[in-house]
C-alpha positions as CSV (number, residue, x, y, z in Angstrom):
1,M,0.0,0.0,0.0
2,R,2.8,2.3,1.0
3,I,4.8,1.5,-2.2
4,S,1.8,2.0,-4.4
5,K,1.2,5.4,-2.8
6,M,4.8,6.5,-3.3
7,R,4.6,5.3,-6.9
8,A,1.5,7.4,-7.5
9,D,3.2,10.4,-6.0
10,V,6.2,10.0,-8.2
11,Q,4.0,9.6,-11.3
12,A,2.1,12.8,-10.3
13,L,5.4,14.6,-9.8
14,L,6.6,13.6,-13.3
15,F,3.4,14.9,-14.8
16,L,3.9,18.2,-12.9
17,L,7.6,18.5,-13.6
18,P,7.4,20.2,-17.0
19,F,5.0,22.9,-15.6
20,L,7.2,23.4,-12.5
21,L,10.3,23.8,-14.6
22,V,8.6,26.4,-16.8
23,Y,7.1,28.2,-13.8
24,V,10.4,28.4,-12.0
25,L,12.2,29.5,-15.1
26,F,9.8,32.2,-16.1
27,T,8.2,33.3,-12.8
28,I,10.3,32.4,-9.7
29,W,13.7,33.1,-11.2
30,P,12.7,36.5,-12.6
31,M,11.3,37.4,-9.2
32,I,14.6,36.5,-7.5
33,K,16.5,38.5,-10.1
34,G,14.1,41.4,-9.6
35,V,14.9,41.5,-5.9
36,E,18.6,41.4,-6.7
37,M,18.1,44.4,-9.1
38,T,16.8,46.6,-6.3
39,F,20.2,46.6,-4.6
40,Y,22.1,47.7,-7.7
41,K,22.5,50.5,-10.2
42,W,21.1,48.6,-13.2
43,T,20.6,49.9,-16.7
44,L,19.1,48.3,-19.8
45,I,22.6,47.2,-20.8
46,K,24.2,45.8,-17.7
47,K,24.5,45.7,-13.9
48,M,26.6,48.8,-13.0
49,K,27.4,48.8,-9.2
50,Y,26.1,47.7,-5.8
51,L,24.1,50.4,-4.0
52,G,22.9,48.5,-0.9
53,W,19.7,50.1,0.4
54,D,20.1,53.4,-1.5
55,N,17.2,52.6,-3.9
56,Y,14.9,52.0,-1.0
57,T,16.0,55.1,0.8
58,R,15.5,57.1,-2.4
59,M,12.0,55.6,-2.9
60,F,10.8,56.5,0.6
61,Q,12.0,60.1,0.0
62,D,10.6,60.4,-3.6
63,Q,7.6,62.6,-3.4
64,E,6.7,61.9,-7.1
65,F,6.5,58.2,-6.4
66,W,4.1,58.7,-3.5
67,A,2.1,61.2,-5.6
68,A,1.8,58.5,-8.3
69,V,0.7,56.0,-5.6
70,W,-2.0,58.4,-4.5
71,H,-3.2,58.9,-8.2
72,S,-3.5,55.1,-8.5
73,T,-5.4,55.0,-5.1
74,L,-7.7,57.8,-6.3
75,F,-8.4,55.8,-9.4
76,V,-9.3,52.8,-7.3
77,I,-11.7,54.9,-5.2
78,L,-13.4,56.3,-8.3
79,T,-13.8,53.0,-10.2
80,T,-14.3,50.2,-7.7
81,P,-17.6,51.2,-6.0
82,T,-18.9,52.6,-9.3
83,M,-18.0,49.4,-11.1
84,I,-19.7,47.1,-8.5
85,V,-23.0,49.2,-8.6
86,L,-22.9,49.4,-12.4
87,A,-22.2,45.7,-12.9
88,I,-25.1,44.8,-10.6
89,V,-27.5,47.1,-12.4
90,L,-26.6,45.7,-15.8
91,A,-26.8,42.1,-14.5
92,L,-30.3,42.9,-13.1
93,I,-31.4,44.3,-16.5
94,A,-30.0,41.3,-18.5
95,N,-31.4,38.8,-16.0
96,R,-35.0,39.9,-16.6
97,Q,-37.2,37.9,-18.9
98,S,-37.4,40.0,-22.1
99,R,-37.2,39.7,-25.9
100,L,-34.1,41.9,-25.7
101,Q,-32.4,39.7,-23.1
102,K,-29.7,38.3,-25.5
103,F,-29.2,41.8,-27.0
104,Y,-28.5,43.2,-23.5
105,R,-26.1,40.5,-22.6
106,S,-24.2,40.9,-25.9
107,V,-24.1,44.7,-25.7
108,F,-23.0,44.9,-22.1
109,F,-20.2,42.3,-22.6
110,L,-19.0,43.4,-26.0
111,P,-16.6,46.3,-25.0
112,S,-14.6,43.9,-22.8
113,V,-13.3,42.1,-25.9
114,L,-11.6,45.2,-27.2
115,S,-7.9,45.9,-26.7
116,V,-6.7,48.6,-24.5
117,A,-5.3,50.5,-27.5
118,V,-8.7,50.5,-29.3
119,V,-10.5,51.6,-26.1
120,S,-8.0,54.4,-25.5
121,F,-8.2,55.8,-29.0
122,L,-12.0,55.7,-28.7
123,G,-11.6,57.7,-25.5
124,L,-9.5,60.3,-27.4
125,F,-12.1,60.5,-30.1
126,I,-14.9,61.0,-27.6
127,F,-13.4,63.4,-25.2
128,Q,-11.0,65.6,-27.2
129,P,-12.1,69.3,-27.7
130,Y,-13.3,70.9,-30.9
131,T,-13.7,67.6,-32.9
132,G,-14.5,65.2,-30.2
133,F,-17.8,63.3,-30.2
134,L,-19.0,64.4,-26.8
135,N,-18.4,68.1,-27.3
136,S,-20.0,67.9,-30.8
137,L,-23.1,66.3,-29.3
138,L,-23.3,69.0,-26.6
139,H,-23.1,71.6,-29.3
140,L,-25.7,69.9,-31.3
141,I,-28.3,69.7,-28.5
142,H,-27.3,73.3,-27.4
143,L,-26.1,72.4,-23.9
144,L,-22.8,73.9,-24.8
145,P,-22.5,77.3,-26.6
146,A,-21.0,77.2,-30.1
147,D,-18.0,79.4,-29.0
148,Q,-17.1,77.3,-26.0
149,E,-15.3,73.9,-25.5
150,V,-15.0,71.6,-22.6
151,F,-11.4,70.4,-22.2
152,W,-12.1,67.0,-20.8
153,L,-8.5,65.8,-21.0
154,T,-6.5,68.8,-19.8
155,E,-8.6,69.9,-16.8
156,L,-7.8,67.8,-13.7
157,G,-11.3,67.0,-12.4
158,L,-12.7,66.4,-15.9
159,S,-9.7,64.2,-16.9
160,W,-10.4,61.9,-14.0
161,I,-14.1,61.7,-15.0
162,A,-13.2,60.9,-18.6
163,L,-10.7,58.2,-17.6
164,T,-13.2,56.7,-15.1
165,L,-16.0,56.6,-17.7
166,I,-14.0,55.0,-20.5
167,T,-12.5,52.4,-18.0
168,L,-15.9,51.5,-16.6
169,W,-17.4,51.1,-20.1
170,W,-14.5,48.9,-21.2
171,T,-14.2,46.6,-18.1
172,V,-17.7,46.3,-16.7
173,G,-18.5,43.4,-19.0
174,F,-16.4,40.9,-17.1
175,N,-17.9,41.8,-13.7
176,F,-21.3,41.9,-15.3
177,I,-21.0,38.3,-16.4
178,L,-19.9,37.2,-12.9
179,Y,-22.9,38.9,-11.3
180,L,-25.3,37.5,-14.0
181,S,-24.0,34.0,-13.4
182,A,-24.4,34.4,-9.6
183,M,-28.0,35.7,-10.1
184,Q,-28.9,32.7,-12.2
185,D,-27.7,30.4,-9.4
186,I,-30.3,31.8,-7.0
187,P,-33.1,29.2,-6.7
188,D,-36.4,30.4,-8.2
189,D,-38.3,28.8,-5.3
190,I,-37.1,31.5,-3.0
191,F,-38.5,34.3,-5.2
192,E,-41.8,32.4,-5.7
193,A,-42.2,32.0,-1.9
194,A,-41.4,35.7,-1.4
195,K,-44.0,36.7,-4.0
196,L,-46.6,34.6,-2.2
197,D,-45.7,36.4,1.0
198,G,-46.4,39.7,-0.8
199,A,-42.8,40.9,-1.1
200,S,-42.2,43.7,-3.7
201,S,-39.4,43.6,-6.3
202,S,-37.2,46.0,-4.2
203,Q,-37.7,43.9,-1.1
204,M,-36.7,40.8,-2.9
205,F,-33.6,42.5,-4.2
206,W,-32.4,43.8,-0.8
207,S,-33.4,40.7,1.1
208,I,-32.7,37.9,-1.4
209,T,-30.6,38.9,-4.4
210,L,-28.1,41.1,-2.6
211,P,-27.2,38.7,0.2
212,Y,-26.7,35.9,-2.4
213,L,-24.3,38.2,-4.3
214,K,-22.0,38.9,-1.3
215,P,-19.5,36.1,-2.0
216,I,-19.0,37.2,-5.6
217,T,-18.9,40.8,-4.6
218,K,-16.0,40.1,-2.3
219,T,-14.1,38.5,-5.2
220,I,-14.9,41.3,-7.6
221,T,-13.9,43.9,-5.1
222,M,-10.5,42.4,-4.6
223,L,-9.9,41.9,-8.4
224,Q,-11.1,45.4,-9.1
225,I,-8.8,47.0,-6.5
226,I,-5.8,45.0,-7.8
227,G,-6.7,45.8,-11.5
228,S,-7.2,49.5,-10.8
229,F,-3.9,49.8,-9.0
230,K,-2.2,48.3,-12.1
231,V,-3.8,50.8,-14.5
232,F,-1.4,52.2,-17.0
233,M,-2.1,52.0,-20.7
234,Q,-5.4,53.9,-21.1
235,I,-4.1,56.8,-19.0
236,Y,-0.8,56.8,-20.8
237,I,-2.5,57.0,-24.2
238,I,-5.4,59.3,-23.3
239,T,-3.8,61.9,-21.0
240,G,-0.2,60.9,-20.9
241,G,-0.4,61.3,-17.1
242,G,-1.4,65.0,-17.4
243,P,-2.3,67.6,-16.8
244,L,1.1,68.3,-15.1
245,D,1.4,64.6,-14.1
246,K,-1.7,64.9,-11.9
247,T,-3.2,61.7,-13.4
248,R,0.1,59.8,-13.7
249,P,-0.4,56.3,-12.0
250,V,2.4,54.4,-10.2
251,I,2.9,52.0,-13.1
252,Q,3.6,54.8,-15.5
253,Y,6.1,56.3,-13.1
254,I,7.8,53.0,-12.8
255,F,7.8,52.7,-16.6
256,Q,9.4,56.1,-17.0
257,A,12.1,55.4,-14.4
258,G,13.0,52.1,-16.0
259,F,12.8,52.7,-19.7
260,R,13.1,56.5,-20.1
261,K,15.6,57.3,-17.4
262,N,17.4,53.9,-17.8
263,D,17.3,53.1,-14.1
264,L,15.9,49.5,-13.9
265,G,17.2,49.1,-10.3
266,Y,15.1,51.9,-9.0
267,A,12.1,50.8,-11.1
268,A,12.4,47.3,-9.7
269,T,12.4,48.8,-6.2
270,M,9.2,50.7,-6.8
271,S,7.6,47.6,-8.4
272,Y,8.2,45.5,-5.3
273,M,6.8,48.3,-3.2
274,L,3.7,48.2,-5.2
275,F,3.6,44.4,-4.8
276,V,3.8,44.9,-1.0
277,I,1.0,47.4,-1.1
278,L,-1.3,45.1,-3.1
279,L,-0.4,42.1,-0.8
280,V,-1.3,44.1,2.3
281,L,-4.6,45.3,0.8
282,S,-5.5,41.7,-0.2
283,A,-4.6,40.3,3.2
284,L,-6.5,43.1,4.9
285,Q,-9.6,42.4,2.8
286,Y,-9.3,38.7,3.4
287,W,-9.1,39.3,7.2
288,L,-12.1,41.6,7.2
289,N,-14.2,39.2,5.2
290,N,-13.3,36.3,7.5
291,R,-14.0,38.4,10.6
292,K,-17.4,39.4,9.3
293,E,-18.2,35.7,8.6
294,A,-17.0,34.7,12.1
295,N,-19.2,37.4,13.7
296,A,-22.3,36.5,11.6
């Protein structure tokens, strides 16, 4: 019995070995080398010299880095709650029995299949002044005087609104599908019993649907926070981090340090700091969720 178990373990290990080798080669080893880079002056060409903890000291004193962290945090605050509410609303619409049900599901999910470059250039087309779609529409319906323009991408408050709207439109489809799937898993018997008891649609939503969506909401919240912290390309294309670097996220700052200023060692240091921030946020959310479940 013992020999057969050992034989089964060896066979399983042999099947896993190719994946493990690839995983170590392309994931674990680069992570180890990345940590090594943080202690050196490292350019795109070669490792220059040992710096010790200088990159870490520089990072903690770098006001631009912490400003970029705040910009990413602000983006999380703007997009995460809005994304959850919007995804639930769209899932409710698409889950109702209707002739347009398939149409709703297709339209709500379709933007998520687009690439970030396509979405970003669509954002430029919509929000740019003078020739942009939104300003032209506002002129057409006389909400904006003909001699005035709204500069969505160069005014700080408006640029955050534009970036949030285009990101929500692009990414809501994935979360919408998760919520729709969770809604379809709710037993119909519960709703039928609630109707017999005289419950209204709003009462069934707050007392039945929403509690059933709690587990998937926890997952979506965590994924959305991590994804929003890693935002880069749409901001880089649409505003370039402007105006005056006021929308520059931390990933863009790391990119500029590594590939424009040719300082990969410092870029690696900031990357691992971002990793620690995300790890702490994920652990905190996990602890809060478990604490609520234990107290329930």
